[in-house]
Residue frames relative to the residue before (quaternion, step in Angstrom):
aa qw qx qy qz dx dy dz
P 1.0000 0.0000 0.0000 0.0000 0.00 0.00 0.00
Q 0.3952 -0.7072 0.5382 0.2324 3.48 -1.16 0.62
Y 0.1476 -0.8525 0.4971 0.0666 3.57 0.27 1.31
N 0.7800 0.3374 -0.1772 0.4964 3.55 1.02 -0.70
V 0.2371 0.7774 -0.5526 0.1844 3.60 0.97 0.74
D 0.6007 -0.5960 0.3912 0.3617 3.57 -1.00 0.77
G 0.4827 0.6434 -0.5044 0.3140 3.55 -1.01 0.78
E 0.5505 -0.6402 0.4345 0.3135 3.54 -1.13 0.61
Q 0.8310 0.2187 -0.0685 0.5069 3.61 0.88 -0.93
C 0.3606 -0.7538 0.4747 0.2765 3.59 1.33 -0.04
V 0.1832 0.7951 -0.5455 0.1917 3.59 0.69 1.10
W 0.1073 -0.7823 0.6120 0.0427 3.53 -1.04 0.88
I 0.2419 -0.7604 0.5902 0.1222 3.56 -1.19 0.57
A 0.1646 -0.7767 0.6041 0.0689 3.57 -1.03 0.94
K 0.0011 -0.8076 0.5893 -0.0239 3.48 -0.84 0.94
A 0.5262 -0.5803 0.4926 0.3791 3.59 -1.16 0.47
N 0.4673 -0.7012 0.4622 0.2762 3.63 -1.02 0.75
S 0.7694 0.1588 -0.1473 0.6010 3.56 1.30 0.10
G 0.6745 0.4739 -0.3725 0.4263 3.52 -1.22 0.43
S 0.2833 -0.7576 0.5725 0.1341 3.54 -1.24 -0.12
K 0.6670 0.5247 -0.3753 0.3729 3.56 -1.30 -0.43
A 0.5694 -0.6640 0.3469 0.3384 3.59 1.09 0.69
V 0.3173 0.7604 -0.5067 0.2537 3.50 1.21 0.48
G 0.8579 0.1682 -0.1387 0.4652 3.54 -0.85 1.02
I 0.4827 0.6698 -0.4516 0.3383 3.57 1.21 0.11
K 0.0152 0.8067 -0.5881 0.0566 3.54 -0.80 1.01
L 0.2717 -0.7195 0.6158 0.1714 3.57 -1.20 0.63
F 0.0913 -0.7788 0.6200 0.0288 3.55 -1.10 0.80
D 0.1578 -0.7989 0.5711 0.1037 3.56 -1.04 0.80
D 0.6574 0.3784 -0.2851 0.5859 3.46 1.33 0.53
L 0.4140 -0.7520 0.4566 0.2340 3.52 -0.59 1.21
S 0.5956 0.5417 -0.3831 0.4528 3.69 1.10 -0.49
S 0.6063 0.5220 -0.3627 0.4779 3.66 1.09 -0.51
V 0.6032 0.5406 -0.3584 0.4642 3.60 0.98 -0.66
S 0.6639 0.5099 -0.2902 0.4636 3.59 0.91 -0.96
E 0.6691 0.4956 -0.2864 0.4740 3.56 0.95 -0.85
A 0.7173 0.4508 -0.2402 0.4739 3.65 0.99 -0.74
A 0.4364 0.7243 -0.4469 0.2919 3.57 1.27 -0.20
G 0.1549 0.7812 -0.5924 0.1217 3.42 -1.08 0.86
K 0.6437 -0.5199 0.3679 0.4242 3.57 -1.21 0.21
G 0.8016 0.3161 -0.2400 0.4471 3.51 -1.24 0.62
R 0.6259 0.5111 -0.3315 0.4870 3.58 1.25 0.39
V 0.2078 -0.7467 0.6179 0.1322 3.52 -1.19 0.63
Y 0.1466 -0.7950 0.5863 0.0525 3.57 -0.85 1.01
Q 0.0686 0.8079 -0.5820 0.0620 3.56 -0.82 0.82
K 0.5775 -0.5451 0.4677 0.3881 3.58 -1.28 0.35
Y 0.3591 -0.7220 0.5547 0.2051 3.52 -0.88 0.99
I 0.4369 -0.6828 0.5114 0.2853 3.58 -1.03 0.76
E 0.2453 -0.8247 0.5019 0.0879 3.54 -0.43 1.29
R 0.7419 0.2477 -0.1848 0.5950 3.59 1.21 -0.19
P 0.0466 0.8449 -0.5315 0.0372 3.64 0.51 1.09
L 0.5406 -0.5396 0.5230 0.3783 3.51 -1.36 0.27
L 0.1269 -0.8209 0.5567 0.0127 3.55 -0.85 1.06
I 0.1915 -0.7165 0.6499 0.1663 3.56 -1.26 0.39
A 0.8289 -0.0911 -0.0274 0.5512 3.53 -0.65 1.28
G 0.7124 -0.4563 0.2690 0.4604 3.63 0.97 0.76
R 0.6617 0.5026 -0.3016 0.4675 3.60 1.21 0.13
K 0.4825 -0.6332 0.5164 0.3157 3.57 -1.12 0.67
F 0.0272 -0.8103 0.5852 0.0129 3.55 -1.17 0.49
D 0.1207 -0.7502 0.6247 0.1800 3.50 -1.24 0.08
L 0.2689 -0.7587 0.5838 0.1061 3.46 -1.19 0.77
R 0.1108 -0.7950 0.5947 0.0449 3.56 -0.67 1.09
C 0.0777 0.7711 -0.6293 0.0580 3.48 -0.89 1.00
W 0.3524 -0.7624 0.5206 0.1534 3.57 -0.99 0.82
V 0.0212 0.7849 -0.6189 0.0216 3.62 -0.91 0.87
L 0.1711 -0.7323 0.6486 0.1177 3.55 -1.34 0.42
V 0.2012 -0.7553 0.6175 0.0880 3.49 -0.78 1.19
T 0.1179 -0.8299 0.5423 0.0577 3.59 -0.47 1.12
D 0.7842 0.0595 -0.0559 0.6151 3.67 1.13 -0.24
W 0.3198 -0.7563 0.5518 0.1456 3.58 -0.94 1.11
S 0.6424 0.5715 -0.3378 0.3828 3.56 0.99 -0.82
T 0.7791 0.1884 -0.1238 0.5850 3.58 1.04 -0.76
L 0.3880 -0.7751 0.4189 0.2706 3.55 1.35 0.29
S 0.1791 0.7596 -0.6017 0.1698 3.50 0.09 1.26
V 0.0349 -0.8025 0.5889 -0.0894 3.51 -0.64 1.23
W 0.1788 -0.7437 0.6414 0.0592 3.52 -1.07 1.04
V 0.1223 -0.8020 0.5822 0.0537 3.56 -0.80 1.02
Y 0.4095 -0.7074 0.5201 0.2476 3.52 -0.82 1.03
D 0.4590 -0.7629 0.3905 0.2342 3.57 -0.72 1.02
Q 0.7037 0.3903 -0.2938 0.5159 3.58 1.24 0.14
C 0.1515 -0.7918 0.5888 0.0585 3.59 -0.94 0.81
L 0.3154 -0.7161 0.5873 0.2069 3.53 -1.32 0.23
L 0.1035 -0.7703 0.6279 0.0407 3.55 -0.88 0.99
R 0.0905 -0.7995 0.5936 0.0155 3.54 -0.73 1.13
L 0.1117 -0.7993 0.5861 0.0710 3.66 -0.74 0.97
C 0.5109 -0.5889 0.5223 0.3454 3.51 -1.26 0.56
N 0.5450 -0.6375 0.4452 0.3137 3.57 -1.15 0.68
Q 0.7909 0.2689 -0.1374 0.5323 3.66 1.01 -0.71
Q 0.6475 -0.5160 0.3993 0.3936 3.48 -1.28 0.45
W 0.4971 -0.6499 0.4941 0.2940 3.56 -1.08 0.82
D 0.1226 0.7505 -0.6436 0.0869 3.62 -1.03 0.88
L 0.3761 -0.7523 0.5072 0.1880 3.54 -0.55 1.22
G 0.6280 0.5455 -0.3397 0.4388 3.62 1.17 -0.48
Q 0.7236 0.3647 -0.2327 0.5378 3.61 1.22 -0.21
I 0.0203 0.8649 -0.5011 0.0223 3.63 0.63 1.07
K 0.6210 0.5467 -0.3530 0.4369 3.59 1.19 -0.11
N 0.5644 0.5918 -0.3614 0.4479 3.53 1.37 -0.19
R 0.2506 -0.8298 0.4842 0.1191 3.56 0.07 1.36
T 0.6518 0.5090 -0.3302 0.4551 3.65 0.99 -0.73
A 0.6650 0.4545 -0.3289 0.4930 3.73 1.13 -0.09
H 0.7516 0.3836 -0.2000 0.4980 3.62 1.17 -0.44
L 0.7666 0.3228 -0.1649 0.5300 3.61 1.08 -0.52
S 0.2276 -0.8033 0.5354 0.1272 3.62 -0.65 1.04
N 0.3200 0.7620 -0.4994 0.2599 3.60 1.17 0.24
V 0.5467 -0.6227 0.4465 0.3378 3.57 -0.97 0.86
C 0.7034 0.4896 -0.3011 0.4181 3.57 0.75 -0.99
V 0.6257 0.5160 -0.3455 0.4721 3.65 1.21 -0.33
N 0.8046 0.3550 -0.1389 0.4553 3.52 1.05 -0.87
V 0.4829 0.7124 -0.4199 0.2881 3.51 1.27 -0.26
N 0.7773 0.3199 -0.1993 0.5037 3.68 0.94 -0.60
N 0.6453 0.4973 -0.3392 0.4703 3.65 1.20 0.24
């Protein structure tokens, strides 16, 4: 474990290694809780505690590319992207507030 990873609160995120719709995503602010919750089929990573924000909200940007050649690196970029914003203002002190930390449509559609 990376006990001394940079960050103010040492927050970790756990995700399912397959699937989508934010099913099973959890945030932890205690490394011992991460160890206790560890299980098969999950990916654990250090949570970005100082993310880039838009109007105080977390976001993700989806863009699609097609690489047609690696030797001369030919890349085609689709001209439309998708920007997803969280519904609530980001606050690291409220890690249980999924609508402030997850930009998944299924999390934010009804909030």
